[in-house]
C-alpha positions in Angstrom: 234.3 162.8 101.5 230.1 163.3 102.0 228.0 163.4 98.9 224.7 165.3 98.0 222.2 164.3 95.1 220.4 167.1 92.9 218.3 166.2 90.2 218.4 168.7 87.4 217.5 169.3 83.5 219.1 172.4 83.8 217.4 173.8 80.3 219.5 176.5 80.2 221.5 176.9 83.5 220.7 180.0 85.6 221.1 181.6 88.4 218.6 179.7 90.5 220.3 176.7 89.8 223.6 178.5 91.4 221.4 179.0 94.4 221.0 175.4 94.7 223.6 173.8 94.1 224.8 176.0 96.9 222.4 175.4 99.1 222.6 171.7 98.6 226.2 171.7 99.4 225.2 174.0 102.7 222.1 172.4 103.8 223.5 169.3 103.6 227.2 169.9 104.9 228.7 167.4 101.9 231.8 167.9 100.0 230.8 167.1 96.4 228.1 168.1 95.0 226.1 165.1 92.3 223.8 166.7 89.4 221.5 163.4 87.9 220.9 165.4 84.4 218.5 164.3 81.5 219.3 163.6 78.3 218.4 165.0 75.2 214.8 165.0 75.9 212.6 166.1 79.2 210.4 165.2 81.9 208.0 167.5 80.4 208.0 165.8 76.9 210.2 168.6 75.6 214.0 168.1 73.5 216.6 170.3 75.7 217.7 173.6 74.1 220.9 172.5 73.7 222.9 169.1 74.1 223.7 167.5 77.6 227.5 168.5 77.3 226.8 172.5 76.7 224.5 171.8 79.6 227.2 169.2 81.6 229.8 172.3 80.9 227.6 174.7 83.0 226.4 172.9 85.6 230.7 172.3 86.1 231.2 176.1 86.1 228.1 176.9 88.4 229.3 174.4 91.4 228.6 170.7 90.8 231.1 168.1 91.3 230.2 165.4 88.8 227.3 165.2 86.5 225.9 162.0 85.3 223.1 161.5 82.9 219.2 160.3 83.9 218.5 157.9 81.1 216.0 158.0 78.8 213.5 155.7 80.4 213.0 157.5 83.4 213.8 161.2 82.2 211.2 160.7 80.1 207.9 159.7 82.4 205.9 160.6 84.5 206.6 162.3 87.9 206.6 158.9 89.6 208.6 156.7 87.8 210.7 159.2 87.2 211.5 160.3 90.6 212.1 156.0 91.1 214.9 156.3 88.6 216.3 159.2 89.6 216.3 158.8 93.6 217.6 154.7 92.8 220.3 156.4 91.1 221.8 158.8 93.2 221.6 156.1 96.1 223.8 153.6 94.1 226.6 157.2 93.6 226.1 156.3 97.5 225.0 160.2 98.0 223.9 160.6 101.8 222.0 163.2 100.8 218.9 164.8 98.5 218.4 168.4 98.2 215.2 169.5 96.2 214.3 173.3 95.6 210.4 173.3 95.8 207.4 175.8 96.4 207.3 174.5 100.1 210.8 175.1 101.0 209.6 172.8 104.2 210.5 168.8 104.7 208.5 168.6 107.5 205.6 169.1 105.3 206.6 166.9 102.3 206.7 163.7 105.2 204.0 164.6 106.7 201.4 164.2 103.4 203.5 161.0 103.1 202.6 159.7 106.2 198.8 160.7 105.7 198.4 159.5 101.8 199.8 156.0 103.3 197.3 155.7 106.1 194.2 156.7 103.9 196.0 155.1 100.4 192.6 153.3 99.7 190.4 156.1 100.3 192.6 159.0 98.1 193.1 156.1 95.3 189.2 155.4 95.3 188.9 159.4 95.0 191.2 159.8 92.2 188.7 157.3 90.3 185.3 159.3 91.1 187.2 162.2 89.4 189.0 160.2 86.5 185.0 159.2 86.5 183.9 163.0 85.2 186.5 163.5 82.5 189.5 165.3 83.5 193.0 163.7 83.4 194.7 161.9 86.1 197.3 164.7 87.4 194.0 166.8 87.5 192.0 164.1 89.5 194.2 163.2 91.8 195.0 166.8 92.2 191.4 167.2 93.3 191.4 164.5 95.4 194.3 165.4 96.9 192.4 168.8 97.9 189.9 167.0 98.8 191.2 165.0 101.6 194.3 167.1 103.2 193.0 170.5 103.5 195.5 171.4 106.8 198.3 173.8 106.8 200.9 170.6 107.8 200.4 169.3 104.5 202.4 170.5 100.9 200.5 172.2 98.5 200.5 169.3 95.8 199.0 171.4 92.7 202.5 172.8 92.5 205.1 170.9 90.0 208.0 171.2 92.0 206.3 170.2 95.2 204.9 167.7 93.1 208.5 166.2 91.9 210.0 166.8 95.5 206.6 164.9 97.1 207.5 162.0 94.5 211.5 161.7 95.5 210.2 161.3 99.5 207.9 158.3 98.0 210.8 156.9 96.2 213.1 157.1 99.0 210.7 155.6 101.1 209.5 152.7 99.0 213.3 151.9 98.2 213.7 151.8 102.0 217.3 154.3 101.6 219.4 155.5 104.6 219.1 159.3 102.7 218.8 162.8 103.9 216.1 164.1 102.5 216.7 168.1 102.2 214.4 170.8 100.3 215.0 174.6 99.6 212.5 177.1 98.8 212.3 178.0 95.4 213.5 181.6 95.1 211.2 184.2 93.0 210.4 182.8 90.2 207.6 180.1 89.7 208.7 177.0 87.1 206.1 178.1 84.4 206.5 181.5 84.1 206.2 182.6 80.8 207.7 185.9 81.5 210.8 186.8 82.4 210.8 188.2 86.4 212.1 191.9 87.8 214.8 189.2 89.8 217.7 188.5 88.6 215.9 184.7 88.9 213.8 183.7 86.0 212.3 180.7 85.4 214.0 178.6 82.7 210.7 178.5 80.3 210.5 182.6 80.3 214.4 182.3 79.4 213.4 179.7 76.7 211.0 181.6 75.3 212.8 184.9 74.8 215.9 181.9 73.3 213.6 180.9 70.9 211.3 184.0 69.9 213.1 184.9 66.5 212.1 189.0 67.2 214.0 188.7 70.8 217.4 189.7 70.8 219.8 186.4 73.0 221.3 189.6 75.4 217.6 190.3 76.8 218.6 187.1 78.9 222.0 187.7 79.9 220.5 189.5 83.8 219.0 185.8 84.2 222.1 183.5 83.9 225.7 183.3 84.9 228.1 185.0 81.7 229.1 181.0 81.3 226.0 180.4 80.6 225.7 183.3 77.9 228.7 182.2 76.2 227.6 178.6 76.4 224.5 179.3 74.3 226.0 181.6 71.6 228.7 179.1 71.4 226.1 176.1 70.6 223.5 178.0 68.2 227.8 178.8 66.4 228.7 175.3 66.5 225.4 173.5 65.3 223.7 176.5 63.6 220.5 176.4 66.1 219.1 175.9 69.5 216.9 172.7 69.6 212.9 172.6 69.9 209.4 171.4 68.9 208.8 172.2 65.5 212.2 171.5 63.8 211.1 167.8 64.7 207.2 168.5 63.9 208.8 167.3 59.9 209.8 163.7 61.1 207.0 164.0 63.7 204.2 164.3 60.8 206.0 161.9 58.8 206.0 159.3 61.7 201.8 159.8 62.3 201.1 159.7 58.2 203.0 156.4 57.3 202.9 154.7 60.7 199.4 151.6 61.1 197.1 152.6 64.2 197.6 149.3 65.3 201.6 149.9 65.4 201.1 153.3 67.1 199.3 151.4 70.0 202.2 149.4 70.8 204.0 153.0 71.6 204.5 153.7 75.1 201.9 156.2 76.6 199.6 155.7 73.4 196.7 154.7 75.2 192.9 155.1 74.9 192.5 155.0 71.2 194.4 158.8 71.2 196.1 157.1 67.7 193.4 158.0 66.0 193.2 161.5 66.8 196.6 162.4 66.7 196.5 160.5 62.8 193.8 162.4 61.8 195.9 165.8 63.7 198.9 164.9 61.6 197.3 165.6 58.2 195.5 169.4 59.5 198.4 170.2 61.6 200.7 173.0 60.0 202.9 173.5 63.0 203.9 170.8 66.0 201.7 173.7 68.5 198.5 173.7 66.0 198.8 169.6 66.3 198.9 169.7 70.0 195.7 172.0 70.4 194.0 169.7 67.9 195.0 166.5 69.8 194.7 168.2 73.4 191.8 167.1 75.5 190.2 167.2 79.3 192.0 163.6 80.4 194.7 164.6 78.7 197.6 166.9 79.6 199.9 168.6 77.4 203.2 167.2 79.2 201.8 163.8 78.2 201.1 164.1 75.1 204.4 165.7 74.0 205.9 162.8 76.2 203.9 160.3 73.9 205.2 162.3 70.7 208.7 161.6 72.1 208.2 158.1 72.3 206.9 158.1 69.0 209.8 160.2 67.4 212.1 157.2 69.1 209.9 154.5 68.1 210.0 153.5 71.6 207.6 150.5 72.5 205.6 149.5 76.0 207.5 147.1 76.1 211.1 148.2 76.2 210.0 150.9 78.4 208.8 148.0 81.1 211.5 146.1 80.5 214.5 148.9 80.9 212.6 150.7 84.4 212.6 147.9 86.8 216.4 149.3 87.9 219.5 151.5 86.6 221.9 148.8 85.3 224.7 151.7 84.8 226.3 155.3 85.7 226.7 157.4 82.4 229.7 160.3 83.5 229.2 163.2 81.5 231.2 165.8 83.2 233.1 166.1 87.2 235.9 168.4 88.4 239.5 167.3 90.4 237.2 167.1 93.3 234.4 164.9 91.6 237.2 162.8 90.3 239.1 162.5 93.7 234.9 161.3 95.2 234.9 158.6 92.3 238.3 157.4 92.6 237.8 156.3 96.5 234.2 155.2 95.8 234.5 153.3 92.3 235.4 149.7 94.1 232.3 150.3 96.2 229.6 151.0 94.1 227.5 148.0 92.7 226.7 149.2 88.9 229.2 150.3 86.6 230.5 153.9 85.4 230.3 154.6 81.5 232.4 157.5 80.3 232.6 155.2 77.2 230.0 154.0 75.1 232.1 151.5 73.4 233.0 149.9 76.7 229.3 148.8 77.3 226.0 147.9 75.9 223.0 146.9 77.0 218.8 147.7 76.4 218.9 150.6 78.3 221.7 152.2 77.6 220.6 151.7 73.9 217.7 153.9 74.8 219.5 156.9 75.4 221.7 156.3 72.5 218.4 155.7 70.4 217.8 159.4 71.3 220.4 161.2 71.4 220.5 160.1 67.4 217.0 161.7 66.7 217.6 164.8 68.9 220.5 165.4 66.2 217.5 165.4 63.9 216.9 168.7 65.4 219.8 170.6 63.5 220.5 170.1 59.9 223.8 169.1 58.5 226.7 169.3 58.8 225.9 170.4 62.2 223.9 167.4 63.1 226.8 164.6 61.7 229.0 166.5 64.5 226.3 166.2 66.9 225.9 162.6 65.9 229.6 161.8 66.6 229.6 163.5 69.8 227.8 161.1 71.5 230.6 158.5 70.7 233.2 160.2 70.5 232.7 162.8 74.0 234.7 161.9 76.7 233.4 162.7 80.6 234.3 166.8 80.7 237.2 168.0 83.1 236.4 171.5 84.2 236.8 173.3 87.7 233.7 175.6 88.7 234.3 179.5 88.4 234.7 181.4 91.5 231.0 183.3 92.4 229.6 181.3 89.4 229.1 184.7 87.3 
């Protein structure tokens, strides 16, 4: 049995994700689709709308055969570290292919770009440093340097978010010298950061979340853009746990952390650099909401995404030392869910895997998985008791979910 890996967040699962699964299976000619999914906190520095367990159900019903958790140490990272960790885990799961969505849709463009930047690495890095000196953030400086060096149509446009991640997947596979087939499919219609629902049946996850989290909007407005099972699972989650997760729910806890923690202690937190801790502490006194806080601390040098990730690490009290120690290599494969076919794949491959599969937290302990446990505990504070206690307990009691996909994924 051949397996294709996909790297996902499903925040929430929508029609574009169904298409991705279908295309990954088709392009790779694989029998098994393995979804490596971020846990409670995501790469853009946000809490997931619903728990990993609810999103696992969506993924299985939508066509994935196996769902594994991308550890916190990789899931809440800048693109290159995120990709290095994710690609290494899919390789450990013996995926013969990796398929990602991109604005480009042409794998040759990614490969040409990688070759060029490897051949001109020194020149590229010097250009980045030149632009950083003007006061812009590193991602913006890298984008500006890239545009200056790579103007040909044969190169991929690295101003687009999915192209950026896709390029890092390609680079990670190259760095790790993996024998894995690299595939990309063009994203359909909606762009990654679109704020408004589109006129087609595919909308961005961002626009769907905006509707779901806006008090004056009705849940039913998103119905055309998500499978029926996603809609029902979102309703079920809100009924079961009282709310969906978003940053404003965590603001009181973040504010508390900022007001009672010293600047010296904050400097030890991952992603806290260059005195931003002082700006954060001052803004925490003034801010009346998380969004207000973010507008107060935002500068040209720091992207919104990087600042949100720093806030997550403050919430979880994750230090620079912890992150350095736990991003060296993946040490486990946390199984969240499977179909009968996915179970059969694991049964055939289990003895060949080089790192252990974890299906029960009580059966495995190390510092990397402890970060996941801590993140899940903090995530539960996005809802109130008694729902919070139920979510806390689910992390330990929930076995891997077993479901079969829904025919036609509707």
